[in-house]
Biopython code that builds the backbone (N, CA, C, O; Angstrom):
import numpy as np
from Bio.PDB.StructureBuilder import StructureBuilder

atoms = [
    (1, "MET", "N", (-57.154, -130.223, -17.523)),
    (1, "MET", "CA", (-57.185, -129.037, -18.702)),
    (1, "MET", "C", (-58.306, -129.359, -19.628)),
    (1, "MET", "O", (-59.026, -128.397, -19.897)),
    (2, "THR", "N", (-58.596, -130.431, -20.142)),
    (2, "THR", "CA", (-59.766, -130.596, -20.948)),
    (2, "THR", "C", (-61.030, -130.159, -20.470)),
    (2, "THR", "O", (-61.897, -129.873, -21.295)),
    (3, "ALA", "N", (-61.298, -130.051, -19.026)),
    (3, "ALA", "CA", (-62.522, -129.586, -18.540)),
    (3, "ALA", "C", (-62.566, -128.094, -18.683)),
    (3, "ALA", "O", (-63.647, -127.537, -18.874)),
    (4, "ARG", "N", (-61.476, -127.439, -18.602)),
    (4, "ARG", "CA", (-61.321, -125.966, -18.735)),
    (4, "ARG", "C", (-61.167, -125.429, -20.146)),
    (4, "ARG", "O", (-61.648, -124.329, -20.419)),
    (5, "TRP", "N", (-60.552, -126.113, -21.014)),
    (5, "TRP", "CA", (-60.298, -125.806, -22.265)),
    (5, "TRP", "C", (-60.512, -126.995, -23.289)),
    (5, "TRP", "O", (-59.556, -127.508, -23.871)),
    (6, "PRO", "N", (-61.898, -127.426, -23.486)),
    (6, "PRO", "CA", (-62.156, -128.484, -24.475)),
    (6, "PRO", "C", (-61.482, -128.513, -25.569)),
    (6, "PRO", "O", (-61.348, -127.466, -26.203)),
    (7, "GLY", "N", (-60.898, -129.746, -26.038)),
    (7, "GLY", "CA", (-60.228, -129.645, -27.329)),
    (7, "GLY", "C", (-58.565, -129.341, -27.199)),
    (7, "GLY", "O", (-57.727, -129.700, -28.027)),
    (8, "TRP", "N", (-58.364, -128.770, -26.252)),
    (8, "TRP", "CA", (-56.628, -128.471, -26.052)),
    (8, "TRP", "C", (-55.958, -129.448, -25.340)),
    (8, "TRP", "O", (-56.505, -130.111, -24.459)),
    (9, "THR", "N", (-54.732, -129.582, -25.695)),
    (9, "THR", "CA", (-53.796, -130.650, -24.994)),
    (9, "THR", "C", (-52.684, -129.588, -24.443)),
    (9, "THR", "O", (-52.512, -128.429, -24.819)),
    (10, "VAL", "N", (-52.064, -130.234, -23.562)),
    (10, "VAL", "CA", (-50.720, -129.655, -22.837)),
    (10, "VAL", "C", (-49.846, -130.604, -23.077)),
    (10, "VAL", "O", (-50.070, -131.788, -22.824)),
    (11, "GLU", "N", (-48.716, -130.146, -23.612)),
    (11, "GLU", "CA", (-47.370, -130.848, -23.443)),
    (11, "GLU", "C", (-46.297, -130.291, -22.724)),
    (11, "GLU", "O", (-45.837, -129.208, -23.088)),
    (12, "PHE", "N", (-45.839, -130.883, -21.759)),
    (12, "PHE", "CA", (-44.796, -130.440, -20.704)),
    (12, "PHE", "C", (-43.410, -130.491, -21.579)),
    (12, "PHE", "O", (-43.084, -131.564, -22.088)),
    (13, "TRP", "N", (-42.657, -129.408, -21.737)),
    (13, "TRP", "CA", (-41.519, -129.430, -22.396)),
    (13, "TRP", "C", (-40.316, -129.188, -21.461)),
    (13, "TRP", "O", (-39.194, -129.334, -21.947)),
    (14, "ALA", "N", (-40.432, -128.859, -20.262)),
    (14, "ALA", "CA", (-39.390, -128.860, -19.340)),
    (14, "ALA", "C", (-38.436, -127.786, -19.784)),
    (14, "ALA", "O", (-38.723, -126.610, -20.008)),
    (15, "ASP", "N", (-37.142, -128.420, -19.889)),
    (15, "ASP", "CA", (-35.949, -127.637, -20.333)),
    (15, "ASP", "C", (-35.537, -127.770, -21.884)),
    (15, "ASP", "O", (-34.532, -127.237, -22.355)),
    (16, "ARG", "N", (-36.371, -128.484, -22.548)),
    (16, "ARG", "CA", (-36.025, -128.830, -23.930)),
    (16, "ARG", "C", (-36.238, -127.576, -24.688)),
    (16, "ARG", "O", (-37.327, -127.328, -25.206)),
    (17, "TRP", "N", (-35.136, -126.715, -24.767)),
    (17, "TRP", "CA", (-35.183, -125.337, -25.429)),
    (17, "TRP", "C", (-35.628, -125.428, -26.798)),
    (17, "TRP", "O", (-36.322, -124.525, -27.265)),
    (18, "SER", "N", (-35.264, -126.521, -27.549)),
    (18, "SER", "CA", (-35.519, -126.665, -28.886)),
    (18, "SER", "C", (-37.148, -126.556, -29.046)),
    (18, "SER", "O", (-37.575, -125.958, -30.034)),
    (19, "GLU", "N", (-37.947, -127.044, -28.225)),
    (19, "GLU", "CA", (-39.280, -127.081, -28.357)),
    (19, "GLU", "C", (-39.743, -125.629, -28.187)),
    (19, "GLU", "O", (-40.577, -125.177, -28.972)),
    (20, "HIS", "N", (-39.280, -124.940, -27.280)),
    (20, "HIS", "CA", (-39.686, -123.535, -26.988)),
    (20, "HIS", "C", (-39.268, -122.654, -28.122)),
    (20, "HIS", "O", (-40.002, -121.703, -28.391)),
    (21, "ALA", "N", (-38.125, -122.859, -28.856)),
    (21, "ALA", "CA", (-37.687, -121.891, -29.832)),
    (21, "ALA", "C", (-38.414, -122.422, -31.035)),
    (21, "ALA", "O", (-38.642, -121.568, -31.891)),
    (22, "ARG", "N", (-38.800, -123.554, -31.272)),
    (22, "ARG", "CA", (-39.646, -123.950, -32.523)),
    (22, "ARG", "C", (-40.903, -123.421, -32.343)),
    (22, "ARG", "O", (-41.476, -123.059, -33.371)),
    (23, "SER", "N", (-41.587, -123.259, -31.090)),
    (23, "SER", "CA", (-42.849, -122.923, -30.980)),
    (23, "SER", "C", (-42.988, -121.443, -31.371)),
    (23, "SER", "O", (-44.021, -120.992, -31.867)),
    (24, "VAL", "N", (-41.768, -120.633, -31.092)),
    (24, "VAL", "CA", (-41.896, -118.990, -31.298)),
    (24, "VAL", "C", (-40.633, -118.718, -32.149)),
    (24, "VAL", "O", (-39.654, -118.179, -31.635)),
    (25, "PRO", "N", (-40.651, -119.103, -33.498)),
    (25, "PRO", "CA", (-39.360, -118.510, -34.063)),
    (25, "PRO", "C", (-39.005, -117.348, -34.078)),
    (25, "PRO", "O", (-39.806, -116.473, -34.405)),
    (26, "GLY", "N", (-37.814, -117.078, -33.754)),
    (26, "GLY", "CA", (-37.150, -115.759, -33.921)),
    (26, "GLY", "C", (-37.540, -114.865, -32.510)),
    (26, "GLY", "O", (-37.056, -113.736, -32.428)),
    (27, "LEU", "N", (-38.330, -115.318, -31.503)),
    (27, "LEU", "CA", (-38.530, -114.487, -30.724)),
    (27, "LEU", "C", (-37.413, -114.498, -29.520)),
    (27, "LEU", "O", (-37.280, -113.510, -28.798)),
    (28, "PHE", "N", (-36.768, -115.461, -29.385)),
    (28, "PHE", "CA", (-35.769, -115.451, -28.111)),
    (28, "PHE", "C", (-34.700, -116.701, -28.574)),
    (28, "PHE", "O", (-35.006, -117.706, -29.216)),
    (29, "THR", "N", (-33.284, -116.309, -28.022)),
    (29, "THR", "CA", (-32.350, -117.306, -28.093)),
    (29, "THR", "C", (-32.177, -117.855, -26.826)),
    (29, "THR", "O", (-32.025, -117.178, -25.809)),
    (30, "PRO", "N", (-32.199, -119.237, -26.876)),
    (30, "PRO", "CA", (-31.992, -119.953, -25.590)),
    (30, "PRO", "C", (-30.647, -119.736, -25.122)),
    (30, "PRO", "O", (-29.767, -119.582, -25.969)),
    (31, "PRO", "N", (-30.355, -119.702, -23.879)),
    (31, "PRO", "CA", (-28.878, -119.452, -23.346)),
    (31, "PRO", "C", (-28.055, -120.515, -23.917)),
    (31, "PRO", "O", (-26.932, -120.173, -24.285)),
    (32, "ALA", "N", (-28.393, -121.741, -24.064)),
    (32, "ALA", "CA", (-27.770, -122.947, -24.392)),
    (32, "ALA", "C", (-27.225, -122.687, -25.625)),
    (32, "ALA", "O", (-26.214, -123.317, -25.939)),
    (33, "ALA", "N", (-27.746, -121.792, -26.476)),
    (33, "ALA", "CA", (-27.454, -121.562, -27.976)),
    (33, "ALA", "C", (-26.357, -120.574, -28.159)),
    (33, "ALA", "O", (-25.844, -120.411, -29.266)),
    (34, "ARG", "N", (-25.943, -119.844, -27.001)),
    (34, "ARG", "CA", (-24.778, -118.918, -26.845)),
    (34, "ARG", "C", (-23.686, -119.736, -26.715)),
    (34, "ARG", "O", (-23.744, -120.737, -26.002)),
    (35, "ARG", "N", (-22.520, -119.379, -27.425)),
    (35, "ARG", "CA", (-21.357, -120.189, -27.206)),
    (35, "ARG", "C", (-20.316, -119.337, -26.227)),
    (35, "ARG", "O", (-20.017, -118.179, -26.521)),
    (36, "PRO", "N", (-19.919, -119.827, -25.338)),
    (36, "PRO", "CA", (-19.036, -119.362, -24.247)),
    (36, "PRO", "C", (-17.651, -118.964, -24.926)),
    (36, "PRO", "O", (-17.161, -119.643, -25.829)),
    (37, "PRO", "N", (-17.137, -117.958, -24.484)),
    (37, "PRO", "CA", (-15.770, -117.765, -25.035)),
    (37, "PRO", "C", (-14.756, -119.026, -24.616)),
    (37, "PRO", "O", (-15.043, -119.790, -23.694)),
    (38, "PRO", "N", (-13.547, -119.147, -25.400)),
    (38, "PRO", "CA", (-12.662, -120.176, -25.218)),
    (38, "PRO", "C", (-12.109, -119.978, -23.767)),
    (38, "PRO", "O", (-11.763, -118.860, -23.386)),
    (39, "ALA", "N", (-12.039, -120.991, -23.031)),
    (39, "ALA", "CA", (-11.317, -120.928, -21.850)),
    (39, "ALA", "C", (-9.949, -120.409, -21.946)),
    (39, "ALA", "O", (-9.167, -120.741, -22.837)),
    (40, "GLY", "N", (-9.649, -119.474, -20.877)),
    (40, "GLY", "CA", (-8.292, -118.734, -20.917)),
    (40, "GLY", "C", (-8.408, -117.616, -21.864)),
    (40, "GLY", "O", (-7.329, -117.024, -21.865)),
    (41, "ASP", "N", (-9.153, -117.128, -22.582)),
    (41, "ASP", "CA", (-9.276, -115.968, -23.384)),
    (41, "ASP", "C", (-10.200, -114.938, -22.689)),
    (41, "ASP", "O", (-11.422, -114.815, -22.760)),
    (42, "ARG", "N", (-9.059, -114.068, -21.834)),
    (42, "ARG", "CA", (-9.693, -112.979, -20.964)),
    (42, "ARG", "C", (-10.346, -112.040, -21.811)),
    (42, "ARG", "O", (-11.441, -111.649, -21.406)),
    (43, "VAL", "N", (-9.902, -111.555, -22.971)),
    (43, "VAL", "CA", (-10.431, -110.511, -23.546)),
    (43, "VAL", "C", (-11.708, -111.080, -24.418)),
    (43, "VAL", "O", (-12.527, -110.247, -24.804)),
    (44, "ALA", "N", (-11.869, -112.201, -24.679)),
    (44, "ALA", "CA", (-13.042, -112.670, -25.290)),
    (44, "ALA", "C", (-14.313, -112.852, -24.077)),
    (44, "ALA", "O", (-15.522, -112.708, -24.259)),
    (45, "ALA", "N", (-13.645, -113.191, -22.882)),
    (45, "ALA", "CA", (-14.600, -113.248, -21.723)),
    (45, "ALA", "C", (-15.101, -111.962, -21.438)),
    (45, "ALA", "O", (-16.317, -111.802, -21.328)),
    (46, "LEU", "N", (-14.302, -111.017, -21.305)),
    (46, "LEU", "CA", (-14.735, -109.540, -20.977)),
    (46, "LEU", "C", (-15.736, -109.091, -22.052)),
    (46, "LEU", "O", (-16.766, -108.494, -21.740)),
    (47, "ASP", "N", (-15.390, -109.412, -23.436)),
    (47, "ASP", "CA", (-16.330, -108.909, -24.350)),
    (47, "ASP", "C", (-17.663, -109.688, -24.343)),
    (47, "ASP", "O", (-18.687, -109.120, -24.721)),
    (48, "ALA", "N", (-17.681, -110.826, -23.972)),
    (48, "ALA", "CA", (-19.010, -111.661, -23.816)),
    (48, "ALA", "C", (-19.838, -110.952, -22.451)),
    (48, "ALA", "O", (-21.048, -110.731, -22.482)),
    (49, "VAL", "N", (-19.185, -110.722, -21.565)),
    (49, "VAL", "CA", (-19.843, -110.149, -20.453)),
    (49, "VAL", "C", (-20.452, -108.618, -20.755)),
    (49, "VAL", "O", (-21.565, -108.225, -20.405)),
    (50, "ARG", "N", (-19.557, -107.936, -21.410)),
    (50, "ARG", "CA", (-20.096, -106.582, -21.985)),
    (50, "ARG", "C", (-21.206, -106.775, -22.807)),
    (50, "ARG", "O", (-22.218, -106.100, -22.615)),
    (51, "ASP", "N", (-21.150, -107.640, -23.737)),
    (51, "ASP", "CA", (-22.276, -107.797, -24.755)),
    (51, "ASP", "C", (-23.525, -108.284, -24.208)),
    (51, "ASP", "O", (-24.613, -107.884, -24.622)),
    (52, "GLU", "N", (-23.375, -109.232, -23.187)),
    (52, "GLU", "CA", (-24.834, -109.715, -22.518)),
    (52, "GLU", "C", (-25.104, -108.318, -21.617)),
    (52, "GLU", "O", (-26.311, -108.085, -21.561)),
    (53, "ALA", "N", (-24.432, -107.508, -21.029)),
    (53, "ALA", "CA", (-24.876, -106.483, -20.286)),
    (53, "ALA", "C", (-25.632, -105.411, -21.093)),
    (53, "ALA", "O", (-26.705, -104.942, -20.714)),
    (54, "LEU", "N", (-24.973, -105.035, -22.290)),
    (54, "LEU", "CA", (-25.344, -104.214, -23.372)),
    (54, "LEU", "C", (-27.008, -104.704, -23.779)),
    (54, "LEU", "O", (-28.040, -104.033, -23.774)),
    (55, "GLU", "N", (-26.806, -105.948, -24.075)),
    (55, "GLU", "CA", (-28.171, -106.492, -24.611)),
    (55, "GLU", "C", (-29.228, -106.420, -23.582)),
    (55, "GLU", "O", (-30.411, -106.312, -23.904)),
    (56, "ARG", "N", (-28.809, -106.481, -22.269)),
    (56, "ARG", "CA", (-30.000, -106.625, -21.433)),
    (56, "ARG", "C", (-30.397, -105.154, -20.822)),
    (56, "ARG", "O", (-31.583, -104.884, -20.635)),
    (57, "TRP", "N", (-29.473, -104.320, -20.552)),
    (57, "TRP", "CA", (-29.506, -103.188, -19.862)),
    (57, "TRP", "C", (-29.374, -101.993, -20.634)),
    (57, "TRP", "O", (-29.909, -100.982, -20.178)),
    (58, "ALA", "N", (-28.685, -101.914, -21.848)),
    (58, "ALA", "CA", (-28.380, -100.595, -22.543)),
    (58, "ALA", "C", (-29.015, -100.394, -23.696)),
    (58, "ALA", "O", (-28.502, -99.633, -24.516)),
    (59, "GLY", "N", (-30.187, -101.004, -23.965)),
    (59, "GLY", "CA", (-31.027, -100.737, -25.207)),
    (59, "GLY", "C", (-32.327, -100.221, -24.853)),
    (59, "GLY", "O", (-32.998, -100.820, -24.013)),
    (60, "PRO", "N", (-32.781, -99.098, -25.447)),
    (60, "PRO", "CA", (-34.202, -98.808, -24.780)),
    (60, "PRO", "C", (-35.173, -99.686, -25.352)),
    (60, "PRO", "O", (-34.962, -100.208, -26.447)),
    (61, "ARG", "N", (-36.140, -99.877, -24.752)),
    (61, "ARG", "CA", (-37.331, -101.033, -24.862)),
    (61, "ARG", "C", (-38.533, -100.560, -24.180)),
    (61, "ARG", "O", (-38.504, -99.886, -23.150)),
    (62, "ALA", "N", (-39.597, -100.938, -24.793)),
    (62, "ALA", "CA", (-40.696, -100.506, -24.260)),
    (62, "ALA", "C", (-41.338, -101.513, -23.083)),
    (62, "ALA", "O", (-40.772, -102.605, -23.034)),
    (63, "ASP", "N", (-42.202, -101.358, -22.327)),
    (63, "ASP", "CA", (-42.752, -102.228, -21.367)),
    (63, "ASP", "C", (-43.452, -103.253, -22.070)),
    (63, "ASP", "O", (-44.637, -103.116, -22.374)),
    (64, "ARG", "N", (-42.670, -104.455, -22.396)),
    (64, "ARG", "CA", (-43.542, -105.517, -23.177)),
    (64, "ARG", "C", (-44.479, -106.274, -22.535)),
    (64, "ARG", "O", (-45.287, -106.955, -23.166)),
    (65, "ARG", "N", (-44.443, -106.205, -20.963)),
    (65, "ARG", "CA", (-45.355, -106.907, -20.205)),
    (65, "ARG", "C", (-46.635, -106.265, -20.272)),
    (65, "ARG", "O", (-47.653, -106.881, -20.588)),
    (66, "ALA", "N", (-46.612, -104.841, -19.937)),
    (66, "ALA", "CA", (-47.790, -103.803, -20.050)),
    (66, "ALA", "C", (-48.498, -103.951, -21.294)),
    (66, "ALA", "O", (-49.727, -103.942, -21.370)),
    (67, "GLN", "N", (-47.633, -104.101, -22.369)),
    (67, "GLN", "CA", (-48.438, -104.121, -23.883)),
    (67, "GLN", "C", (-49.077, -105.415, -23.855)),
    (67, "GLN", "O", (-50.134, -105.485, -24.482)),
    (68, "LEU", "N", (-48.619, -106.580, -23.196)),
    (68, "LEU", "CA", (-49.268, -107.903, -23.370)),
    (68, "LEU", "C", (-50.511, -107.915, -22.662)),
    (68, "LEU", "O", (-51.566, -108.302, -23.166)),
    (69, "VAL", "N", (-50.368, -107.428, -21.316)),
    (69, "VAL", "CA", (-51.464, -107.125, -20.434)),
    (69, "VAL", "C", (-52.596, -106.403, -21.087)),
    (69, "VAL", "O", (-53.754, -106.805, -20.982)),
    (70, "ALA", "N", (-52.236, -105.256, -21.812)),
    (70, "ALA", "CA", (-53.432, -104.515, -22.523)),
    (70, "ALA", "C", (-53.986, -105.267, -23.442)),
    (70, "ALA", "O", (-55.212, -105.326, -23.535)),
    (71, "ALA", "N", (-53.110, -106.002, -24.315)),
    (71, "ALA", "CA", (-53.749, -106.576, -25.484)),
    (71, "ALA", "C", (-54.362, -107.864, -25.186)),
    (71, "ALA", "O", (-55.067, -108.345, -26.073)),
    (72, "HIS", "N", (-54.212, -108.550, -24.030)),
    (72, "HIS", "CA", (-54.873, -109.669, -23.585)),
    (72, "HIS", "C", (-54.931, -109.737, -22.140)),
    (72, "HIS", "O", (-54.148, -110.349, -21.413)),
    (73, "PRO", "N", (-56.144, -108.907, -21.724)),
    (73, "PRO", "CA", (-56.385, -108.735, -20.392)),
    (73, "PRO", "C", (-56.786, -110.004, -19.572)),
    (73, "PRO", "O", (-56.651, -110.016, -18.348)),
    (74, "ARG", "N", (-57.277, -111.063, -20.261)),
    (74, "ARG", "CA", (-57.592, -112.175, -19.353)),
    (74, "ARG", "C", (-56.523, -113.298, -19.529)),
    (74, "ARG", "O", (-56.713, -114.411, -19.038)),
    (75, "MET", "N", (-55.470, -113.013, -20.190)),
    (75, "MET", "CA", (-54.230, -113.908, -20.344)),
    (75, "MET", "C", (-53.512, -113.823, -18.971)),
    (75, "MET", "O", (-53.374, -112.712, -18.458)),
    (76, "VAL", "N", (-53.043, -114.944, -18.342)),
    (76, "VAL", "CA", (-52.059, -114.989, -17.167)),
    (76, "VAL", "C", (-50.671, -114.608, -17.873)),
    (76, "VAL", "O", (-50.210, -115.294, -18.785)),
    (77, "ILE", "N", (-50.084, -113.535, -17.409)),
    (77, "ILE", "CA", (-48.725, -113.120, -17.884)),
    (77, "ILE", "C", (-47.726, -113.099, -16.863)),
    (77, "ILE", "O", (-47.951, -112.419, -15.862)),
    (78, "GLY", "N", (-46.681, -113.723, -16.957)),
    (78, "GLY", "CA", (-45.695, -113.692, -15.926)),
    (78, "GLY", "C", (-44.901, -112.301, -15.587)),
    (78, "GLY", "O", (-44.958, -111.378, -16.399)),
    (79, "THR", "N", (-44.321, -112.199, -14.635)),
    (79, "THR", "CA", (-43.484, -110.811, -14.223)),
    (79, "THR", "C", (-42.028, -110.943, -14.476)),
    (79, "THR", "O", (-41.237, -110.252, -13.834)),
    (80, "SER", "N", (-41.622, -111.800, -15.384)),
    (80, "SER", "CA", (-40.070, -111.903, -15.347)),
    (80, "SER", "C", (-39.533, -111.130, -16.577)),
    (80, "SER", "O", (-38.413, -111.323, -17.049)),
    (81, "PHE", "N", (-40.470, -110.202, -17.073)),
    (81, "PHE", "CA", (-39.799, -109.529, -18.284)),
    (81, "PHE", "C", (-38.823, -108.375, -17.773)),
    (81, "PHE", "O", (-39.091, -107.814, -16.711)),
    (82, "PRO", "N", (-37.935, -108.086, -18.351)),
    (82, "PRO", "CA", (-37.070, -107.075, -18.041)),
    (82, "PRO", "C", (-37.697, -105.647, -17.818)),
    (82, "PRO", "O", (-38.649, -105.394, -18.556)),
    (83, "PRO", "N", (-37.349, -104.745, -16.986)),
    (83, "PRO", "CA", (-38.040, -103.490, -16.815)),
    (83, "PRO", "C", (-37.898, -102.678, -18.254)),
    (83, "PRO", "O", (-37.012, -102.837, -19.094)),
    (84, "ALA", "N", (-38.999, -101.779, -18.302)),
    (84, "ALA", "CA", (-38.776, -100.770, -19.282)),
    (84, "ALA", "C", (-37.456, -99.963, -19.096)),
    (84, "ALA", "O", (-36.991, -99.724, -17.981)),
    (85, "VAL", "N", (-36.916, -99.581, -20.201)),
    (85, "VAL", "CA", (-35.694, -98.505, -20.027)),
    (85, "VAL", "C", (-35.869, -97.636, -21.201)),
    (85, "VAL", "O", (-36.072, -97.962, -22.371)),
    (86, "THR", "N", (-35.732, -96.263, -20.581)),
    (86, "THR", "CA", (-35.987, -95.004, -21.326)),
    (86, "THR", "C", (-34.722, -94.807, -22.227)),
    (86, "THR", "O", (-33.691, -95.406, -21.923)),
    (87, "ALA", "N", (-34.756, -94.087, -23.196)),
    (87, "ALA", "CA", (-33.567, -93.733, -24.090)),
    (87, "ALA", "C", (-32.376, -93.360, -23.072)),
    (87, "ALA", "O", (-31.277, -93.913, -23.042)),
    (88, "GLN", "N", (-32.771, -92.419, -22.333)),
    (88, "GLN", "CA", (-31.710, -91.485, -21.501)),
    (88, "GLN", "C", (-30.937, -92.713, -20.446)),
    (88, "GLN", "O", (-29.717, -92.825, -20.322)),
    (89, "ARG", "N", (-31.774, -93.407, -19.880)),
    (89, "ARG", "CA", (-31.296, -94.482, -18.947)),
    (89, "ARG", "C", (-30.319, -95.519, -19.807)),
    (89, "ARG", "O", (-29.252, -96.009, -19.437)),
    (90, "ALA", "N", (-31.003, -95.696, -21.044)),
    (90, "ALA", "CA", (-30.015, -96.783, -21.767)),
    (90, "ALA", "C", (-28.975, -96.199, -22.086)),
    (90, "ALA", "O", (-27.996, -96.940, -21.999)),
    (91, "ALA", "N", (-28.655, -94.715, -22.576)),
    (91, "ALA", "CA", (-27.413, -94.326, -22.889)),
    (91, "ALA", "C", (-26.466, -94.285, -21.619)),
    (91, "ALA", "O", (-25.252, -94.439, -21.752)),
    (92, "LEU", "N", (-27.059, -94.073, -20.379)),
    (92, "LEU", "CA", (-26.347, -94.057, -19.259)),
    (92, "LEU", "C", (-25.698, -95.413, -18.827)),
    (92, "LEU", "O", (-24.615, -95.509, -18.249)),
    (93, "ALA", "N", (-26.551, -96.494, -19.207)),
    (93, "ALA", "CA", (-26.204, -97.748, -18.882)),
    (93, "ALA", "C", (-24.972, -98.310, -19.880)),
    (93, "ALA", "O", (-24.022, -99.035, -19.586)),
    (94, "ARG", "N", (-25.312, -97.751, -21.070)),
    (94, "ARG", "CA", (-24.255, -98.071, -21.855)),
    (94, "ARG", "C", (-22.982, -97.570, -21.941)),
    (94, "ARG", "O", (-22.104, -98.209, -22.521)),
    (95, "ALA", "N", (-22.733, -96.292, -21.335)),
    (95, "ALA", "CA", (-21.740, -95.856, -20.962)),
    (95, "ALA", "C", (-20.980, -96.441, -19.486)),
    (95, "ALA", "O", (-19.765, -96.438, -19.289)),
    (96, "VAL", "N", (-21.842, -96.846, -18.703)),
    (96, "VAL", "CA", (-21.343, -97.569, -17.628)),
    (96, "VAL", "C", (-20.839, -98.960, -18.081)),
    (96, "VAL", "O", (-19.809, -99.393, -17.566)),
    (97, "VAL", "N", (-21.449, -99.635, -18.944)),
    (97, "VAL", "CA", (-20.961, -100.920, -19.352)),
    (97, "VAL", "C", (-19.613, -100.794, -20.137)),
    (97, "VAL", "O", (-18.688, -101.584, -19.947)),
    (98, "GLU", "N", (-19.553, -99.803, -20.990)),
    (98, "GLU", "CA", (-18.275, -99.638, -21.848)),
    (98, "GLU", "C", (-17.280, -99.161, -20.816)),
    (98, "GLU", "O", (-16.148, -99.621, -20.964)),
    (99, "ARG", "N", (-17.461, -98.356, -19.826)),
    (99, "ARG", "CA", (-16.332, -97.738, -18.940)),
    (99, "ARG", "C", (-15.914, -99.040, -18.012)),
    (99, "ARG", "O", (-14.749, -99.091, -17.618)),
    (100, "SER", "N", (-16.725, -99.966, -17.695)),
    (100, "SER", "CA", (-16.525, -101.078, -17.050)),
    (100, "SER", "C", (-15.603, -102.119, -17.680)),
    (100, "SER", "O", (-14.726, -102.727, -17.065)),
    (101, "ARG", "N", (-15.883, -102.253, -18.918)),
    (101, "ARG", "CA", (-15.048, -103.124, -19.829)),
    (101, "ARG", "C", (-13.729, -102.611, -19.924)),
    (101, "ARG", "O", (-12.790, -103.393, -19.773)),
    (102, "ARG", "N", (-13.500, -101.287, -20.175)),
    (102, "ARG", "CA", (-12.102, -100.760, -20.291)),
    (102, "ARG", "C", (-11.311, -101.012, -19.082)),
    (102, "ARG", "O", (-10.153, -101.429, -19.051)),
    (103, "ALA", "N", (-12.172, -100.671, -17.948)),
    (103, "ALA", "CA", (-11.254, -100.807, -16.695)),
    (103, "ALA", "C", (-10.945, -102.124, -16.635)),
    (103, "ALA", "O", (-9.751, -102.377, -16.475)),
    (104, "ALA", "N", (-11.777, -103.119, -16.728)),
    (104, "ALA", "CA", (-11.403, -104.409, -16.561)),
    (104, "ALA", "C", (-10.230, -105.043, -17.401)),
    (104, "ALA", "O", (-9.489, -105.957, -17.041)),
    (105, "ALA", "N", (-10.220, -104.358, -18.604)),
    (105, "ALA", "CA", (-9.030, -104.846, -19.403)),
    (105, "ALA", "C", (-7.691, -104.292, -19.085)),
    (105, "ALA", "O", (-6.634, -104.871, -19.334)),
    (106, "ALA", "N", (-7.818, -102.991, -18.451)),
    (106, "ALA", "CA", (-6.851, -102.418, -18.081)),
    (106, "ALA", "C", (-6.021, -103.045, -16.775)),
    (106, "ALA", "O", (-4.798, -103.063, -16.638)),
    (107, "GLY", "N", (-7.015, -103.546, -15.872)),
    (107, "GLY", "CA", (-6.571, -103.997, -14.581)),
    (107, "GLY", "C", (-5.945, -105.304, -14.815)),
    (107, "GLY", "O", (-5.467, -105.937, -13.873)),
]
sb = StructureBuilder()
sb.init_structure("model")
sb.init_model(0)
sb.init_chain("A")
sb.init_seg("    ")
for serial, (resi, resn, name, xyz) in enumerate(atoms, 1):
    if name == "N":
        sb.init_residue(resn, " ", resi, " ")
    sb.init_atom(name, np.array(xyz, "f"), 0.0, 1.0, " ", f" {name:<3s}", serial, name[0])
structure = sb.get_structure()
């Protein structure tokens, strides 16, 4: 590392989410920080699944990876970013997620 970037150091954080969260305040919430619903609470479990689905798939978002590549063409950027979602597709996804939640509660 020092041969390629003199003066830089590397610290391996592995799965220590607190290190990652502290390095980029407010940019992500580690999965470990989310509280699971109480065991046996079916309604809370259904709500938690619905909320996760809405957060990931039902909100319009720009293609963040493309923005980063454009802003930093020499940076190595991963491919694990969620895909961009148009407002129209987000609305359809929201409707499906909400309909699925109602069906699960009724069943």
